[in-house]
N, C-alpha and C positions, 0 to 999 in steps of 0.2 A: 188222695186228692188228685183229680184229673185236670190237666190244663190243656187247652187247645189254642191254636194260633188266633182264633177269633176273639180270645179274651183280651188281646192287646189292642190299644187304640191306634192302629196303623192306618194311615191314609196315604196311599201311593200317589205319585205325581200322575198327571194326565198321560205323559209319555209312557210311564211304567204300566199304567192300566191298559194302554193301547197294545203294548208288547204282550202283556199277559193275555189280553183278549185274543190276540192273533195266535198265541201258542195254544190256548184252549180250543180255538176253532179248528186248528190243525189236528189236535188230539181227538176231536169228536167228529171229524170229517170235513171241516173247513167251510161248511156252508149253513151252519145252523141258524145264523142271523142274517147272513148276506143276502141282499136283494140283487136280482139280476134282471136286466132288461135286454132281451135279444131280438125284439121286434118281430118274432116269428108268428105271433097271433094277430098282427096288424095287417090290414089290407094293403096290398102293394100299390105304389104310385099315389099314396095318400100321406099326409102328415100324421105322426103318431099321436094318439090320445094321451092326455096327461102331461104334455110338454108345452112350454112356452117357447115358441120359435121366433127368435128376435135377433138383435145385433147390437154391438157397440159401435157407434158411429153412424155411417150412412151406407146406403146401397140396397140391394134386393137379394137377401139370402134365400135359398130354396132347400128346405129340408124335406125329404120324402123317404118313405119306406120303399125299398126296392128288392126284388128277387135277385140273388147273387149266387151263382154256382160255387164260388170260392169261399163263401161265408164260413167262418169257423163253426157256427151253429146254423145249419140251414133251416129254412130257405132264405130268410130275409136279412137285410142290413138297413141301417139308417144312413142315407147319403146326403151330403151337402154339395150342391152343384150350382148355387147362385154366386153372386159377387157382392161383397160388402166389406166395410173396414174390418170388422171381426164378427162373422156370423156366430150365433149362439143358439144352442138347444138346451133349455133349462128344465130339469125335472121338477115340476111345480110342487109336488107333494113331499119334498125332502126338506129336512131341517137338521143338519148335522154340524156339530162344533168340532168334535174329535172323532176320528175314524179313518176311513180310507175310501178312495175311488180309483177304479181301474177300468181300462177299456182296451179292446183290440181294434186296431185301425189299419187301413190301407190307404196310402197316399196315391191317388190315381193320376191327377194332372194338375196343371197350374203353371203359368209362366211368370207371374209376379210373385207368387208364393205357392208352396205345396206343403201345407202344415196340418197337424192334428193335435188337439189339446183337450185336457180335462180341466174343469173348474170346480171350486169348492168355496164354501162360506159366502156364496153370492146372496146379496140382499136384493139385487135387481140386475139389469143389463149393463150397469156402469160401475159396479163395485163387486169385486171378487178376486180370488187368487186363480192363477192359471199356470199350468206347466204344459209346454208344447214341444213336439218333435217336428223338425223341419227337414224335408227330403232334398231341398235345394241347397241348404246350408250344412247339412249333416251335423246337426247339433240338437241338444235338448236344453231348454232354458225355462226358468221359473220366474214369473212376474207377479206383481200386484197391479190391479187396475182400480184406480180410485177416481170417482167422478169422470170416468171415461178415459183417463190418462194412464197408459201402461208404462210401468217402470220395472226393469230387470232387477232381481235381488242378488246380492252377493252370496256366494257359496261359503258355508262354514269352513273356516280355516284358510280362506283365500280372500284377499281384498281386490276388488275389481275383476275384470274379465267378463265373459259373456257365456254363462252356462258351461256345458261340457260338450266337446266335440266327440261325436260317435256316428257311425254309419246309420243312415235312415234311408233305406232303399225304397224307391217307388215300386208300385205294383206287387208288393209283398205285405203280408200281415205282420204286424208288430204288436207288442203289448206295452202300455204306458200306465204307471201307477204312482199315486202319491198317498203316503200315510201321514196324517197330520194330527198333532196333539199339542195343545197350548200354542206356543209360538214356534214350534219345531216342525219342519216338513222334510220327509224323506222320499226321494224320487227313485223309482225303480224302472228300468227299461229293458224289455225282453228278458225279464227274470233276474237281471243283474243290478244291484244297488249302484246308483250313479253319484249322487251327492245329497247333502242336506243343506237346508236354508233356515235361518232364524229371522222371524219378523212378527211384530205384535201390532200391526196396523188394524187388521180385522180379527176381532176376538169373539164375536157372537156366532151362534149357530146360523147356518145359511144353506142355500140350495146347492146341489151339485149339477153338473151338466157337461156338455160338449162344446167345442170351440174350433173354429178354423179362421183363416185369414185370407182376405183379398179374393183372388180367383181360384183358391184351392178347391179341387174336387176330391173329396175324401169320403171313405166308407167307414162306418163304425159298427161294431158288433160286441155282444157280451159285455155290456156295461155292468160292472159289479160295484156295490157300495155298501157300507155299513157304518154305524156309529157306535160309540161307547158312552156309557153314562158314568 
């Protein structure tokens, strides 16, 4: 009699499936399912196709594909150079509940703010999760935005506080990532795990995208994302 693991009615948790999917991706090369947007095939000085370029709140965001010599993958980046409460670039064709989103960013300028963020489980421009890095505050914070109202979330194992303090230098490329499964979110910055958050407000699959704040001038490249079933 031959038995295999598949004979047992084992149903791993969403977080366990996400970890397993990440390990399998690394074993087979790390990009078998991952989608990457690097904007290199888009015409410069134009908005990218397949994105909803919008905002939370008010203002005039400006998202354009631009040629950038320092881009991690040349020649282009996506640049936000307008001003709004929270400028958003939403990848319209995505619907992910559990998975990850990661981007490389460079904070260029901004006097009121100098931030870069990634969003997930977005149903529209007023409901989503966002984790952002801020070069004026030197910290990384995860929020939920519900009906346009942004609220910071507590870090697992710590009550209160405001994200994690870490250097976010202007004029340099950094990497920001969030792995999300069920109500658990794991934030990684420049390849180093920073913190985890637990929240069950938004549970449905949603769109992923990019985020800035106020007068932030920010460049983005190599947006990577994937979902697990």
